PAZAPA-4460 file (N, C-alpha, C; in steps of 0.05 Angstrom, whole numbers, plus 32768, in hexadecimal, padded with zeros to 4 digits):
% residues 139
    n_x    n_y    n_z   ca_x   ca_y   ca_z    c_x    c_y    c_z   seq   type   mol
   8662   8813   8513   8677   881A   8525   8670   8813   8542     1      X     A
   8656   8813   8549   864E   880C   8564   8658   87F1   856C     2      X     A
   8656   87DD   855B   865E   87C2   8561   867D   87C1   8564     3      X     A
   868B   87CF   8553   86A8   87CF   8554   86B1   87DB   856F     4      X     A
   86A5   87F1   8578   86AB   87FD   8591   86A5   87EA   85A8     5      X     A
   868F   87DC   85A7   8688   87C8   85BB   869C   87B2   85BC     6      X     A
   86A4   87A7   85A5   86B9   8792   85A5   86D3   879C   85B1     7      X     A
   86DB   87B5   85AA   86F3   87C0   85B6   86F1   87C3   85D4     8      X     A
   86DA   87CC   85DD   86D6   87CF   85FA   86D9   87B4   8608     9      X     A
   86CC   87A0   85FC   86CD   8785   8609   86E9   8779   8609    10      X     A
   86F8   877D   85F3   8713   8773   85F2   8725   8782   8606    11      X     A
   8720   879C   8609   8730   87AC   861B   872D   87A3   8638    12      X     A
   8715   879C   8640   8710   8796   865C   8718   8779   8664    13      X     A
   871E   8768   8651   8724   874C   8657   8739   8748   866D    14      X     A
   874F   8756   866A   8764   8754   867E   875B   875D   869A    15      X     A
   874C   8773   869A   8742   877E   86B4   872F   876B   86C2    16      X     A
   871E   875E   86B2   870B   874B   86BE   871A   8733   86CA    17      X     A
   872D   8729   86BB   873D   8712   86C5   874D   871A   86DE    18      X     A
   8759   8731   86DD   8769   873A   86F4   8757   8740   870C    19      X     A
   8740   874C   8708   872D   8751   871E   8724   8737   872A    20      X     A
   871E   8724   871A   8716   870A   8724   872B   86FD   8736    21      X     A
   8744   86FF   872D   875A   86F5   873E   875D   8704   8758    22      X     A
   875B   871F   8756   875D   872F   876E   8747   8728   8783    23      X     A
   8730   8722   8779   8719   871D   878B   8715   8700   8793    24      X     A
   8721   86EE   8784   871E   86D1   878B   8737   86C5   8797    25      X     A
   874E   86D1   8791   8768   86C8   879C   8775   86DE   87AB    26      X     A
   8765   86EB   87BC   876E   8703   87CA   8787   86FF   87DA    27      X     A
   8789   86E9   87E9   87A0   86E5   87FA   87BA   86E2   87EA    28      X     A
   87B9   86D3   87D4   87D1   86CF   87C4   87D9   86EA   87B7    29      X     A
   87C5   86F8   87AC   87CA   8712   879F   87D5   8726   87B4    30      X     A
   87C9   8725   87CC   87D2   8738   87E1   87EF   8732   87EA    31      X     A
   87F7   8719   87E8   8812   8712   87EF   8826   871F   87DC    32      X     A
   8820   871F   87C2   8831   872D   87AF   8830   874B   87B3    33      X     A
   8818   8755   87B9   8815   8772   87BE   8826   877A   87D6    34      X     A
   8825   876A   87EB   8836   8770   8803   8853   876F   87FC    35      X     A
   885B   875D   87EB   8878   875B   87E3   8881   8774   87D4    36      X     A
   886F   8783   87C9   8876   879B   87BB   8875   87B4   87CD    37      X     A
   886E   87B0   87E7   886F   87C6   87FA   8855   87D6   87FB    38      X     A
   8840   87CC   87EF   8826   87DB   87F0   881A   87D7   880B    39      X     A
   8812   87ED   8818   8805   87EB   8833   87E9   87DE   8831    40      X     A
   87E1   87D1   8846   87C7   87C3   8848   87C2   87B2   882E    41      X     A
   87D3   879E   882A   87D2   8790   8810   87B7   8782   880B    42      X     A
   87AA   8777   881F   8790   876A   881A   877B   877E   8811    43      X     A
   877A   8794   881F   8767   87A9   8818   876D   87B4   87FC    44      X     A
   8787   87B9   87F7   878F   87C3   87DD   8787   87AF   87C6    45      X     A
   878B   8796   87CC   8784   8781   87B8   8766   8781   87B2    46      X     A
   8756   8782   87C7   8739   8781   87C4   872F   879B   87B6    47      X     A
   8739   87B2   87BF   8731   87CB   87B3   8739   87CC   8795    48      X     A
   8751   87C4   878F   8759   87C4   8773   8748   87B1   8762    49      X     A
   8741   879A   876D   872F   8787   875F   8714   8794   875A    50      X     A
   8709   87A1   876E   86EF   87AE   876A   86F0   87C5   8756    51      X     A
   8706   87D5   8756   8709   87EA   8743   870B   87DF   8727    52      X     A
   871B   87CA   8723   871D   87BE   8708   8702   87B3   86FF    53      X     A
   86F4   87A5   8711   86DB   8799   8709   86C6   87AE   8702    54      X     A
   86C4   87C2   8713   86B0   87D7   870F   86B7   87E6   86F5    55      X     A
   86D0   87EC   86F0   86D8   87FA   86D8   86D3   87E9   86BF    56      X     A
   86D9   87D0   86C1   86D5   87BE   86AA   86B7   87BB   86A4    57      X     A
   86A6   87B8   86B8   8689   87B6   86B3   867F   87D0   86A7    58      X     A
   8688   87E6   86B1   8680   8800   86A7   8686   8803   8689    59      X     A
   869E   87FB   8682   86A6   87FD   8666   8697   87E8   8655    60      X     A
   8694   87D0   865F   8686   87BB   8650   866A   87C2   8649    61      X     A
   865B   87CC   865C   863E   87D2   8657   8639   87EF   864E    62      X     A
   864E   87FF   8650   864B   881B   8648   863B   882B   865C    63      X     A
   863F   8826   8676   8633   8835   868B   8647   8849   8696    64      X     A
   8645   8861   868D   8659   8876   8693   8675   886A   868E    65      X     A
   8679   8861   8676   8692   8853   866E   86AA   8866   8671    66      X     A
   86A5   8880   866F   86BB   8893   8672   86C6   8892   868F    67      X     A
   86B5   888F   86A2   86BE   888C   86BE   86CB   8871   86C3    68      X     A
   86C0   885D   86B6   86CC   8842   86B8   86E9   8841   86AE    69      X     A
   86EE   884D   8697   8709   884D   868D   871C   885E   869D    70      X     A
   8711   8874   86A9   8722   8884   86BB   872A   8873   86D3    71      X     A
   8718   8863   86DE   871F   8852   86F5   8734   883D   86EC    72      X     A
   8731   8832   86D4   8745   881F   86CB   8760   882C   86C6    73      X     A
   8760   8844   86BC   8779   8853   86B8   8787   8858   86D3    74      X     A
   8777   8861   86E6   8783   8866   8701   878F   884C   870C    75      X     A
   8781   8836   8709   878B   881C   8712   87A6   8816   8704    76      X     A
   87A6   8818   86E9   87BD   8811   86DA   87D6   8822   86E2    77      X     A
   87D2   883C   86E4   87E9   884D   86EA   87F4   8847   8707    78      X     A
   87E1   8844   871A   87EA   883E   8735   87F7   8822   8737    79      X     A
   87EC   880F   8729   87F8   87F4   872A   8813   87F4   871D    80      X     A
   8817   8803   8708   8831   8805   86FB   8846   880F   870F    81      X     A
   8840   8824   871D   8854   8830   872F   8857   8820   8748    82      X     A
   8841   8817   8754   8842   880A   876E   884B   87EC   876C    83      X     A
   8842   87DF   8757   8847   87C2   8756   885D   87BA   8743    84      X     A
   8865   87CB   8730   8878   87C3   871C   888F   87D6   8719    85      X     A
   889A   87DF   8730   88B0   87F2   8731   88CA   87E4   8728    86      X     A
   88CD   87DF   870E   88E3   87D0   8703   88FE   87DD   870A    87      X     A
   88FF   87F7   870E   8918   8805   8714   8923   87FE   872F    88      X     A
   8913   87F1   8740   891C   87E8   875A   8928   87CB   875A    89      X     A
   8924   87BD   8744   892D   87A2   8742   894B   87A0   873B    90      X     A
   8959   878E   874A   8976   878B   8744   897A   8772   8732    91      X     A
   8968   875E   8734   896B   8746   8723   8962   874D   8707    92      X     A
   8972   8749   86F3   896B   8750   86D7   8952   8744   86CD    93      X     A
   894D   872A   86D4   8935   871D   86CA   891C   8729   86D7    94      X     A
   891D   872D   86F1   8907   873A   8700   8902   8756   86F5    95      X     A
   8918   8764   86F1   8915   8780   86E6   8907   8780   86CB    96      X     A
   890F   876D   86BA   8902   876C   869F   88E5   8765   86A1    97      X     A
   88DE   8752   86B3   88C1   874B   86B6   88B1   8762   86C2    98      X     A
   88BC   8770   86D5   88AD   8786   86E1   88AC   879E   86CD    99      X     A
   88C0   87A1   86BD   88BF   87B6   86A9   88AA   87B1   8694   100      X     A
   88A7   8798   868C   8892   8790   8679   8876   8796   8686   101      X     A
   8873   878E   869F   8859   8792   86AC   8854   87B0   86B0   102      X     A
   8868   87BF   86B6   8866   87DC   86B9   885B   87E9   86A0   103      X     A
   8868   87E3   8689   8861   87EF   8670   8846   87E4   8666   104      X     A
   883F   87CC   866D   8824   87C2   8666   880F   87D3   8675   105      X     A
   8813   87D8   868E   8800   87E8   869D   87FF   8805   8693   106      X     A
   8816   8810   868D   8817   882B   8682   8809   882C   8667   107      X     A
   880D   8818   8656   87FF   8817   863C   87E1   8814   863F   108      X     A
   87D8   8803   8651   87BB   8800   8655   87B0   8819   8661   109      X     A
   87BE   8826   8673   87B5   8840   867E   87B2   8855   8668   110      X     A
   87C6   8855   8656   87C4   8868   8640   87AD   8862   862E   111      X     A
   87A8   8849   8628   8791   8841   8618   8777   8849   8626   112      X     A
   8776   8846   8640   875E   884E   864F   8759   886C   864D   113      X     A
   876F   887C   864D   876C   8899   864A   8761   88A0   862E   114      X     A
   876B   8892   861A   8760   8896   85FF   8742   8890   85FE   115      X     A
   873B   8879   860B   871F   8871   860B   870E   8886   861B   116      X     A
   8719   8891   8630   870B   88A6   863F   8705   88BD   862D   117      X     A
   8719   88C6   861E   8715   88DD   860C   8700   88D6   85F7   118      X     A
   8701   88BE   85ED   86EE   88B5   85D9   86D1   88B5   85E4   119      X     A
   86CE   88A8   85FB   86B4   88A7   8608   86A9   88C3   8610   120      X     A
   86BB   88D3   861B   86B2   88EE   8624   86AB   8900   860C   121      X     A
   86B8   88FC   85F6   86B3   890C   85DE   869C   8902   85CE   122      X     A
   869B   88E8   85C9   8688   88DD   85B6   8674   88CA   85C3   123      X     A
   8675   88C7   85DD   8664   88B4   85EB   8647   88B6   85E7   124      X     A
   863D   88CE   85E3   8620   88D1   85DE   8618   88C7   85C3   125      X     A
   862B   88C5   85B0   8625   88BC   8595   862A   889E   8591   126      X     A
   8635   8891   85A5   863B   8875   85A3   8622   8865   85A9   127      X     A
   861D   8850   859A   8608   883D   85A1   8612   8828   85B3   128      X     A
   8601   8816   85BB   8608   8800   85CC   8615   8808   85E7   129      X     A
   860B   881E   85F1   8614   8828   860B   85FB   882C   861C   130      X     A
   85FC   8826   8636   85E5   882A   8648   85E1   8848   864D   131      X     A
   85F7   8857   8651   85F5   8873   8656   860A   8882   8644   132      X     A
   8607   889B   8643   861C   88AC   8637   8631   88B1   864C   133      X     A
   8645   88C1   8645   865A   88C6   8658   8651   88D7   8670   134      X     A
   865E   88D4   8686   8659   88E4   869E   8667   88FF   869A   135      X     A
   867D   88FF   868C   868C   8918   8687   868C   891D   8669   136      X     A
   8690   8936   8662   868F   893D   8645   86A7   894D   863E   137      X     A
   86B2   8947   8626   86C9   8957   861B   86BE   8962   8600   138      X     A
   86C1   897B   85FD   86B9   8988   85E3   86D0   898D   85D1   139      X     A
***
């Protein structure tokens, strides 16, 4: 089971690593989109979100307080869904559909991160292939 959990962790973080890389290497382009969505201090928000995603992904990948890593990823997903993909504000049907898809992708990933948090916090001490056990515990 340890290998299966590791494979799942690595598959889960793939999108976050790719997105974090874009946020941190294409900051100006990403910040332009962020600004278009009305987020204040778009460059700072882009860099901070990239760091949060990267730190959360590394935490989950290596199993270093993975429960805190997935909580960071969940926080990112839920805030990105609301701030960046407010499909209900779109008047163009095609833009609305695209933003709705991105909104529900972020909500779904955030939900998966919450499930992983519960899993790590409950069973984290019994999982192999982790650097540490969970920082938080659920009984």
